[in-house]
TORKE-563318 format. One record per residue (C-alpha): x, y, z. Coordinates in steps of 0.05 Angstrom, whole numbers, plus 32768, in hexadecimal, padded with zeros to 4 digits. Layout:
<rs>
XYZ ...
</rs>
This chain:
<rs>
87DC84418AC8 882584378AD8 886284638ACF 88AA84578AC0 88D884928AB4 889B84BF8AAA 887E84908A75 8836847D8A7A 881C84388A6E 87D884298A4E 87B883E88A38 878F83F189F8 877283CC89BE 87A183B48988 87A983DF894A 87C283CB8906 87FB83FD890E 881483D18949 88208395891B 886A83998912 887C83A2895D 8848836F8974 8867833C8945 88AD834A8961 8892834689A8 886F8304899C 88AA82E48979 88DB82FC89AF 88AB82E389E5 88A8829E89C7 88F2829789B7 890982AB89FB 88EE826B8A16 8920824189EF 895C824B8A1E 893482408A5F 891682018A40 895C81E88A2C 897C81F58A6F 894081D68A95 894381998A68 898F81908A6E 898D81948ABB 895C81598ABF 897C811E8ADF 896C80EF8AA4 898E81208A72 89C9812B8AA1 89D380DF8AA4 89CF80DA8A58 8A0081138A4F 8A3280F38A7D 8A2B80AE8A5C 8A3480CC8A17 8A7180F48A2B 8A8F80B68A4B 8A8480908A0B 8AA680C689E5 8AE080C58A13 8AE880798A0C 8ADD807889C1 8B0D80B089B8 8B45808C89DB 8B3F80B48A1C 8B3280F489F5 8B15812B8A20 8B06815289E1 8ADC811789C4 8AB781128A07 8AA7815C8A04 8A92815589BB 8A62811A89C9 8A4581418A04 8A3C817F89D9 8A19815789A4 89E6813F89D8 89DC818689F1 89D3819E89AA 899D816B899D 8977818189DC 897C81CA89C7 896381B98983 8925819889A1 891581D489CB 892082038992 88F281D88965 88B981DA8998 88B98227899F 88CA82388959 8893820A893F 88608229896F 8875826F8958 886F825E890D 882B823D8918 880E827A893B 882D82AA8909 8809828588D0 87C8827F88F5 87A982B18928 87E482E08928 87E282E688DC 87A5831488E1 8798832E8926 8761835D890F 8738832688F2 874782EF8923 874083178962 871F835A895A 86E683468929 86C98313895A 86A783308998 86C082F689C5 870982FE89B0 8737833989BE 877F835189BA 879E838589E6 87E383A889E5 880683CD8A1E 8822840F8A06 885784378A2C 8867847F8A18 885684C88A1C 883584F989EC 887084F889BB 888784AF89BC 8868846E89CF 8877842489C4 885483E189D0 887383BB8A0A 884183848A17 8804835F89FC 87CF832C8A0C 8795830C89E5 875582E789F7 873582B189CE 86ED82A989E2 86B4827889CE 86A582718984 86698298896E 8654826E8933 86668230890A 8689825E88D9 86B782758912 86C4822C8924 86D9821C88DB 8705825A88DA 87248246891E 873382018904 8752821D88C5 877D824988F1 879E820F8912 8771820A894F 876682528961 873382528998 873D820B89AC 8750822289F4 870882308A02 86E481FB89D9 871281C089E6 86F681BB8A2B 86B081AF8A13 869581F18A2B 867E822F8A04 8685825B8A41 86CF825F8A4A 870982828A29 8753827F8A1F 878882B28A2F 87C482B189FF 87FF82DA89E7 880D82F88A2B 8851831A8A1E 887483538A44 88B483728A29 88EE83628A54 88FC83AA8A72 88B483AD8A88 88B0836D8AAF 88A7836B8AFB 887E83AB8AF7 883A838B8AFB 882D83938AB0 882183488AA8 87EF834C8ADF 87CB83878AC0 87C783638A7C 87AC83268A9D 8778834E8AC3 8762836F8A82 8756832A8A65 872F83158AA2 870483558AA1 86F583488A58 86DC83018A66 86B483188AA3 8690834C8A78 867C83168A49 866582E88A82 869682B28A71 86A0827C8AA5 86EB82748AA5 872C828A8A86 876382588A76 87AC825D8A5E 87DC822A8A47 882482368A5E 8862820D8A4E 888B81F28A89 88C782208A7F 889B825D8A87 889F825E8AD3 889682AA8AD7 885282A68AB2 883B826B8ADC 884B82938B1D 882782D18B01 87E982A88AF2 87E982878B36 87ED82CA8B57 87B182DF8B2E 878682A78B48 879382748B11 879D822B8B22 87BC81F18AFD 878781C18AE2 87B181958AB2 87F481888A95 880981648A55 8845815C8A26 8821816989E5 884881A289C6 883181928980 88798180896E 8893813C895F 8889810E899B 88D2810089A3 88E4814989A0 88B3815789D8 88CF811D8A02 8917813389F9 8909817C8A07 88DF81688A44 88B081A38A38 886B819C8A54 882C81C98A4E 880881DE8A8D 87C081F58A8A 87B1822E8ABB 8768823F8AC8 873E82728AED 86F482708AF9 86D282B48AF2 
</rs>
């Protein structure tokens, strides 16, 4: 339990009545990574050099025009922002059309999957301020076919070749509730769930701009086991955005 202005915080199973606020929380949690990704990408030495070169070209081609130099530089920045936007918007739309399209069926009707929400409130008013989900091993071939049709739901555990691991996903905390240990509590709930089912490990894939999530997982005993730049977007978009995916893992 935790309190904030006399409000109590509880972590409970997802309910169908939570759908609207969970969708909003999920979408906001994904989109908020666009600007950090953009600023991180633009500050890279390679991109700084390109931006200066393009601005200089605009200055020369415009007949010593500072305005054209600024315009050329802004066009480069706009391209980088578009790439970052495409990565996260594409991820959000894929998940909304697959596992998030029916949380009840994809998470709560499989004993190895689960979906929790963190609810803050009192007896009269409450609201969802966080969430987390676990995708465990597939139970049957039918589950495997459903996972594949859902765009890879469950691949976090099966892609490693083992049927005794699980994936944590959709770890989101509303902004006013951050830095209050709620992320740690949600992570611990996912870990306890996996331990109850005697699963060997829990993994989570985190994009490079999510430094807060990476720090949270490290404090919880997770270690980085791999990193790649496959964001499921166009290869050149991923390269220009310079967004990588880090796999964090904890043995149970």
